[in-house]
Every structure is written in C-alpha cells, then in structure tokens.
N, C-alpha and C positions, 0 to 999 in steps of 0.2 A: 504493500500500500504506500510505502515511502516514495516509490517512483511515480506515483500519480501527481498530476498538477494540482495546484491549490483549487482551481475551479471545479475539478472533478470531485475532490474531497469535500468541498463546500456543498456541492449538489447532493452527494450521498448523505451528508450530515443533515441537510434539510429534509431528506426523505424519512428521517426518524432514527437513523443508526448513530450511536454515539462513538463507535470505533473510528470512523473516518475523522471525526473531530479530534479524537485522542492522537491520531497521526499528525494532525496539524499542531497539536500541543507539543509533540516531540520535535517537530520541525522548527517551531518558533519559540520554544521555551527560553533559550538563551538570549534571543533577540529581546523578548519582553522583559526578562530579568535585567538585561543591560540597561534598558530604558528606565525601568522603575528604580534601579539602584542609582542611576545617574541623577534622578530627581530627589530621591529620599536620602541617599548616602548612608543607609542603614540596611545591613544585610537581611535581618529578620523581617523588617517591614517591607523590604523589596520583594522577598519571596511571597509574603502575604498579598502584596499588591499585584504581583504577577498572577497568582492564583485567581484573585478576584477579577482581573482583566480578562482571563480566559472564560470565567463563568459568565461575565457580562457579555462577551463576544458571542458565546453560545446562545444566550437568550435573545440577543439582538440580531442573530444571523439572518433572519428573514428580511431585515432592513438593508442588508448589503446589496447595492445595486449591481456592482461589477465584481463577480466572484474572483476574477483574475487579479484584482487589487486587494485581496484579503490581507496581505502583509502590511500594506500602508494603512489600511483601515484599522487593523489590530494595533498598529503603532499608536494611532490616535487614541484608541481606547486605553492603552497602557499608560499613556501620558496623563490623560484625564483622571484615571483611577489613582495614580500616584499623587497627583496634585490634590485630589480630594482627601486622601489619607494624610497628606502633609498638612492640609488645613485642619483636619480633625486633631492632629498631633499638636498643632499650635493652640487649638482651643482647649486641649486637655494635655498638659505638659507631662503627665506621668505615663502616657501611652508608650513612649519609647522604652522606658524602664520595664514596664510590664511585658512588652513584646520580647525583650531580650532574654527572657527565661522560658521561651516557648519553643525552643528547638526540639525536634523529635529525638527521644533518647536513643542512642546507638545501642547495638547489640552488646558491645563491651563497654562497660562504664569507665570513663577516664578518671584519673585521680584528681583530687582537689587542686593539686599544683598545676596539672595540665589544663584544667578548666580555667584557673586563674590566669595562666599564661595566654590561653586562647582568647579570653575576654579582654585582656590588656592589649593584645595585638589587634583585635578587631577595633578597639577604641582608638588606637593610634591611626589605623588605616582610615576609619571613618572621619576622624578629625582632619586627616590629610586630604581626603576627598572633598570635604567641605570648603577647602581653600581654593578649589578649582571652579572656574566659571561653569554654570549648569550645563550649557551646550557642549563645552569641552569635556566635562565630566561624563556626559551621556556617550560621547564618542569613545572615550577611554574605557568605560565599563563594557560597552558593546564589543570593543576590540579584544579586551582581555578576559571577558567572561568565559569564552570557549574557543578562542582563536578564530573568530569570524573574520573572513577576508574583506578587503575594501569593497568589492562589488556587492557582497551581501549587505554590508552596513549601509552603503549608499542607496541601495534599492529599498531597504527598510525605512530609512529616514527621509528618503526623497531629496537627497542633496548630491552635489557633484563630488567627484573624487578630490578635486582641489580644495574644496571646502572641508572635506573630511581630514585631509592631510594637515591643513592649517589648524584645525581643532585639536588633533592628536599632538601636534608639535607644541602648541601652547600648553596643553594639559601636562605633557611630559616635562616641559620646562618648569612648570609650577611645582610639580611633585619632586623631581630630582632624586633626593635621598630615599624617599619612600616608594619609588616606582616599582622596584622588585617585590617589595612587601605587598603593594596594592595588587599587582598582577597575580601573585599567589593567592591572596585572600579572595579575589574575584572568582578564581577557579575553584577554590575549596568550598565556597558557599553557593556555587551555582546550582540550579535545579537538577535533581537526579530522578531516578525511576520512581522513588516514593512520591515525588511531586506529582507525577502523572497519575499514580494510583489514587492519590487523594482527590484529584480532579475527576477521575472516573466515578468515584463515589458520589460526588456532588452532581455530576452530569446525569446520573441515573435519576436523581430527584426531578430534574427538569425534562427528562426524556419524554414524558407523557404530554408535554406542551399544554399544561393546564391554563385556565384563564388567569388574568393578572389580579384577581381579587381573592379574598379568603372564602368566598362562597364556592366551594369546590364540588364538582360532580362526584358521585360515589366512586367510580373506578380510579380517578386520579387521586382522590383522598386516600384510598386504600394503598396506592403506590407510595404516596407520601408517608403513610404510617410505617410501611415496611422499610423504606430507606432511612427514616428517622431512627427506627430501632437499630438498624445496622450501624448508623453513625454513632449512636450512643454507646454501642459496644466496642467501637474502634478506638477508644482511649484518646491519646494525644493526636493521632491522625484525624479522627473525627472532630476533635476540638478545633484544630487548625482550619478545617473546612468551614465550621461554624464561624470562626473568627474572620475568615475571608468574606463570608456572606454578610457579616455584620457591618463591614466597611463598604458595602456595595453602593453604587449610585442608584440601584433599583430598590424601591421601597418593598417590592414583593420579596426580594431576596433577604433584606434585613428582617422582614416579618418572619421568615423561616428561622433565622438565627435566634430571634427572641424566643420562639417556641423551644428550640433545642437547648438554649441556655437555661430556660425555665425547667426543662425536664432533667437536665444534668444535676448531680448532687455534689459537685466539687466546688471548692472555694473560688477557683478561677472563673467558673461560669457565673457565680454570683456577682463577682466583680464586673464581669462584662454586662450583666443585666443592669447593674448600677450605672454603667456608662450609657446603656441604651435608654435609661430614664431621661437623658438629656439629648436624645436624637433630634435631628432637625425636623423630622416628620412627626406631627402630632399623633397620627395613627400609630406610629411605632411607640411613641412615649406612652400612649394609652395602653397598648398591649403589654409593654414592659412593666407598667404599674401593676397590672393584674397578676402577671407571673411573679414579679418580685414580692408582692404581698403574700403569695402562696408559699414562697421560700422562707420568709422570715417569721411567719406566724404559724404555730402548730395547729390551729383550729380552722384554717382557711384553705380552700382548694379552688382550682380554676376549672371551669367547665370546658371540656374539649374531648377530642376523639382519642386521647392517650391515657394510659394508666399513670396516675400521679403517685410518686413515692412519698415517704414520710417527710414533711417539710422540716426545715432547720428550725432551731430555737429562735424565738424573737430576740431582737437585739436593738439597743438604743440607736446605734448608727443607722441601721436599716429603717427604723421608725422615723428618724429625722429626714431621710431622703423621701419618704412618703409624704411627710408634712410639707416638704418643699414643693411637691407637685400640686398641693391644694391651692397654690397661687400661680399655677401655670397659665400662660397666655391663652391656651385653648380650653374651652369650657368642658369638652368631653374628657380631657385629661384630668381636669379638676374634679369632674363628676366621679371618675374611676378612683381617684385618690381618696375622696370623701367616703365612697362606698367601702374602700379597703380599710379605712380607719374605723369602720363600724365594729371590727373585731376587737378593738381596743377601748370601746366605750365604757366598759366597766373596770378598766385597769387603774383608774384613778390618776392617770398622767395629766398634769395641768396643761401641757402643750397640746395634747390631743383634744382636751376639752375646749381650749382656746381656738384651735383650728376649726372645730366643728361650729363653734359660736360665730366665728368670722364667716364661715360658709353660709350662715343664715342671711347674710347681707350680700351674697354673691349676685352679680348682675343677671345671671341666668336662673330661671325658675327651676329647672331640673336639679341644679346643684343645691339651691335652697330647700327644695322638696326632699332630697336625699338626706341632707343634714338634719332637717326637722324630724324625719322619720327615725333616724338613729337616736336623736336626743329625746324623742317622745314628746315633742312640743308641736303646737299648731304650725302648719306651714305658713310662712309670712306671705307667700304668693297667692295661694288659693284658699287658705284657711282650713285645709283638711286636718283632722285630728286622728290620733291613732289609739 
C-alpha cells in the first residue's frame, strides 16, 4: 500500500477503510512531527499535536478538494493544530509540565539517573530550539526528524529549495554548539510504530462516520461504546489518544475526550477534566461539569450509555472548581454547576450555601429555578414552591 499515490489512498480512506489512512500516517508522520515540533519546540507536545493533526485530517477528509495535494493540506492542519495547542499552553502555563510526564513507559524501565539525564538534555535542546526563528526552526526539525531530503520538505511546505537552504543555514548558525544534540534529540523523539497504533485506535472510533452531535444513532453509539472500553483498557496509550482528542479544534472530538476522562479513574484524567472545565466551548464546559461532579462526589452519577465506576472522594479543591462554574458566562454551564452543587446542600459548607443564594439572582430563570428547588424556597421567577 506504500507504493500507492496519496490520491488513491485518500479515495480508499473515504470509502470507509481506515488502513489506507494509516498508510498515509506512516508516510507523513515525520513531516507532521517536524512541523509541530518547529512551532511548539516541545517534544511531548509535538507528538500530541501530530496525533491530533492526523485525527483532525481524518475527520475533515471529505472536505479535501484535491486528493493529490493531501500533503500540503495536512501541513496546514498540522500548523493550525500546533498553534492552537500553543495558545492553550499560554492560557494554562502548567500544561507543558504536565505533558512532560506523559511519555509511554518503555518495556525496560530506565534508572532514575538516566531519566534525569534525558530530561536535562531535552530541556537544553528545547531551550536551544526556542532561540531559532519559527520558520527556520520548522525547516530544521523537518530536516533532522528522519533525514527528509530537500525535495520532500519543499513539497510539504510549499517553498523553493533556495528558501529552504536559507532557513537551514540561518537555523544552523543560530544553534552552532547544540546542533549535534538537536539532531539526535529530533531523531530519538520522532514518531514510531506505537504512534501509528494509537492513531489506529482513535480512527476506529470515527470509522462509522457518525453525525457531529451527541444524538447518536444506535449502531454508531454501540461502536463508540466498544472502542471506548478498548481505550480505557489500553492504559497510557489510550490516555494519550484521549489527550490528543482533548486538544482538538473539533468540538465533537473534545466531547469524546470528556467522556473518556470522566470514565477513567486515575488522577491524570481528573486533572484533564479540571482543564476541560475551562474549555473555550460552553458545550464542553457543561459536559465537563457533569462528569467532574461524578468524580469528586461519592453520591452522584452521570446518566449515559456507560457503566460508571465508584466515584472518588469529595475534595475541597474539586468543590471550588464547581463553585467557579456557577458564575460562568454561559447560563447552561451555570445551570449544570448549580445542579451539581445540589449534592452538597446538606454539607453545611458556607461557600456552597452562598453560591446557591447568589444563583437565586441569576439573570436566567432556569438557573434561579434550579437553585430554588435545591434550597427548598419559592422560585423568584415563577413563584413555584416545593
């Protein structure tokens, strides 16, 4: 299948087969990784961005007008994805530190000294890359990621060979002392076969081409359940798929990640749910509120097509994040947060009581109505009593 043209592989992928698209992943994984690393200058985030770019490309494949230009189209998606993740990182400064601990565990565990040395080397390389102009850095990372030749890079970026040579020359001049270290680090952290396997897992979720809303027809919902259970069993690999989905430019993909983070019972997934509480989409924030509430309170569950495990113990930090959502700019998010606080109405927490009292004066009647019902007082909007 590797001998087929991009156009033929795209056509086969559009027919519903995921294997041709996986062949495209293998063909372009180093190209995409080079672009995302050039923008982010962070090896772990670059891999996450590369994975997300391929997922986005698969879902948007019907919009590709010229299948023969798949590479250039994919390059644009990779850039936009990396830029979006960089904006998210700027909005939440701790993201880079959290992502640095998410590498898939190797079969042979390295020693503490080896881990420390590797982390130190990555830090030196990443700081060196940040000194390079972004376009020059993109050319460098593409050239050194897996030894791509000039014609491949020029075709992918849509630039002339003279422009590429100039960018490489400037980048090498900026790095000088660290150039050998940068070259080795780019190769060591490049995507491998495990990268493709993780994408295959995610592609199966979208293989049924379901509608872009949560109102799923039965066959596609069943497929989603099955693939979700597989992902939940796949440990770190499955978590990285969910992590990539959570940074997607597609609301539909982020919606899936909220479900998966809600179903997982590990601390990292709870932290990602906390991040999703501040998603740019009100729809995602509302969904995250419901799942997050089910995780931090032992007496609350979320209605859905999945089996819910035993929720974690309630915690003050988690409660504080729910309280913050009661003043969200979107009234549906505020409504979900107020409803979630109903589980704490008898806890005697003054902050909960104050938040519910404040909700009685909310501009939206639904929010006031929900708060009044929880408190057992007449609704300020319609006068209904309980």
